[in-house]
N, C-alpha and C positions, 0 to 999 in steps of 0.2 A: 741489386746484387751484382751487378754488372760482368762480366766475362767471369768465364767457369776459370777458376785457377787449376794449375797443369795436375796433373798424377805421374809422374814418373814409377815406372815397374820395372823393377828387377829379379832377376832370376837366383842371384846369390848379392850378400855383402853383409862386411861387419857386422854392421849395426848402420842400423837405417837412421838413428839420430846422429852420428857420426860423418854418415855421408851425405846428410842434409845441411850440417854445420858446414863442412868442405867445401859444397857446393856455393851456399849464402855467399862464402869469399870472392867468389869467381864468376856471379850469375846474379843479378837483381830478381831475385823471383817475388812475386806476387805476395801478399797474406794468402793464408789458405793453402799453400803449393804441399802436395803430399809426394813425400818417399814410399814404397812397399814394394815388399819382398817376399820370394815364394820362398825363400831360405835365408835366417840370419844365422852368420856363424858364430859370432862371439856376442849375440844377445846377454844386456846384463841389467839385472833389475836393481832396486835400491841396496845401497851398503855395501854392491860386490856383487848380490847374489849371481847365478848363473841363469839364465833363464832357457829353459829345454822345450825345443820346437820342430816337431817332425814337419818336411819339409812337403807346403802345397797342400796342408791341410789349416792352417791357421793365417788368420790375421797377424801381421807382423809388420807396422809403419810409425812412421812419424809423420807430424803435421809443424809447419810454419805458422806462428800467428803473431804479427807486427802490433805494434802499439804506438798510438799518441799517448803519451805523459800519462805513464802508465807508472803507480808510483810502488815503487819496489816491497815498501814497508805493506801490499795489497795483497803480495803475491800468491798467498794461501788461497787466493779468489782465483784463481787459476787451477789448482786442484781441485776446487771444489765442483767448478764447469765441466772439468773433465771427470770427475767422477761421476755427475748426476748424468752427464750424456749419454758416460757408456750403462748409467742405473735404469735411464729410460728406455735404452734399444733392445737392455736383456729384458726387461718386464715387458715391452713390446711382444718381442719373440717369445712369450708365456713361457721363462725363465723362472723358478722357482725361489722363494726366500734370498732376492738380491740384496746383498750388504754389503757397505766398503769398509774394509777393514783397512784402518786409520796405519798410514795414511796413505797409501799407495796401489792398495788389491782390493779387485772386486770378488766376493764370494759367491756361490749358491751354497746355500745351507753353510758345511763347512769345508766346503770345497772351493780350492781358489781356482778360478778360471780367466782372471786379467790382470795385466801388473800395467801401471803407469813408472813413466820415468820423466818428469818437467827438467827441461835444465832453462836456465834463464839467463838471458845477453844482458849485462848492467852497462848505462851510460850514467855516472853517478848514482843518483838518487832514485832514477828511472830504471823500469826495465824497456829494452829498446824493443827486444822479438824472444818470444820462445820455442825451443823445440820439444812436442808434447812426442812421446815415445809411448809408442799403445801398442802390448803383445796380448793379443786374445785368442784362447782355445775355441775352437769355432766345430774342427771335425775329426781331430785325432782321439783315437781310443785308447792307446798305448803311455804310460806315463812311467818310465822305469824312475824308481828311490826317490821318486816323488808322490806321499804317500795322500798328500793333504791336497794335489794337481788334478781337476777335469776337464772336460768341455762342455761348451751347449749341444753339443750333441750326442753324447756320455750320458747327459744331464734328462734330454727332452726326449733321445731317441728319431731325433729327426738327423737328416745332412741337410746344410747349408749351402749358399752361394755366395763366396767371399764378398764379391765385388756389392754387392744388394748389400749386408750389412757392413761395410766399407761407409758405403755411401750414404748411408744409416746415421751413422757415427758422425760422419764429417757435419750433415747436415744439425745435428744435435751441437755441436762445439761449436758450430756458428751461431747456432742458436742462441746459445748461452753467454760466449764470447763478444757477440755483436755489441760492441758500447762498454766493452764491460771496464773502459776505464772511469764510464760515471758511477758502476757501481760498490758498492761497499762488501765486506766480506760479511757484515754484522745481516747485510740484509739476507743472504743467501745460506746465516750458517745456522738459522732452524731447521730448514731443510734437509741441509748434508746430517743434519745431527740425529735427526729422527731414524735415517738409514746405517747408522751404525753397527758393526758388527758386534754382538757379544756388549750394546749398550745396556746398563743396569742388570746383568747376569754376572756375580761369583767368578772372577777368572783368575789366575795364576801368570804372572810378570816376571820379566827376567833383566837388572840394570846391566849399565855395563861393566859391573866385575862379576859381573853370574852369581848375583845373589838372587833368590827367585822370593816374591812375595804377593800376598794375595791383595784383589783391587777391585773396585768397581770402577768402568766405564761410562761417566756421569754426560761429559760433552768435550769439544774440542774447543778450545782458544781460539777468539778472532788473528792473532798472531800463528794459528795453526797447529801449536802443544796441544796433549793428549791431556785429558785434566780428569783426573783419579782419584776416587773417595778410598781412602784406605783408612787402615782400622782406628776408632775413636774418633769417627767423623773428620777425621784430618783432609783436607783438600788438597792434590798436590800437582804441579804441570812438568810436564815431560817432553823434551823434546823427542824426536827423532832417534838420535844417535845413543840418547839414555834408558830408554824400556825397549823392551820385545815383548808383545802378547803371545804366551805359551799356548792358548786357549784353555 
């Protein structure tokens, strides 16, 4: 395992992903370096969604992952690894009905408790390094204007030690991403597919033009697209920007 990578703790920052990305330019940080903050001022989720977090109650952090020849066309593998890491930890903490809402949210039942934002820095056809941003609602109990958000504590009734959960997540991310260059998306896709939120359930979706339609989530393709079964047994793949699951 070598030396412990540093964990940089901040009282407040705009975004841990941005802080880590800036830091890499001036320092040669080792693999699995972490930036964690008590208060993220401008947290953002996928597609510019704002991530709300109460100071000191939740885990907001970013991890640096360096690669040796990790092909950009396999980048969805990293999403799978991070999602499975969070899934494992939440399951260990006895959080019920944990599922992955494609592509970047982790749910307990119908409540969102975690968001993931991965930024890949490319060098030609390879990913040189990635910054894995994670926002996990741990001990927060109030969620203004966010009907579908919750926290581990709200669901289980227990209060958690943030550092312990942070170390658990780092441990699982190391477990899944160690030698990730030698793995393929196809190897891990079946496990990921089994824990998809609303898989095989009739669901309502909205396309980028605001049109609503019904469909069933059947799987995710190796390139990370959502495969839906529409009317008359038509299967169609959707990219991140092309479809939103409305439940």
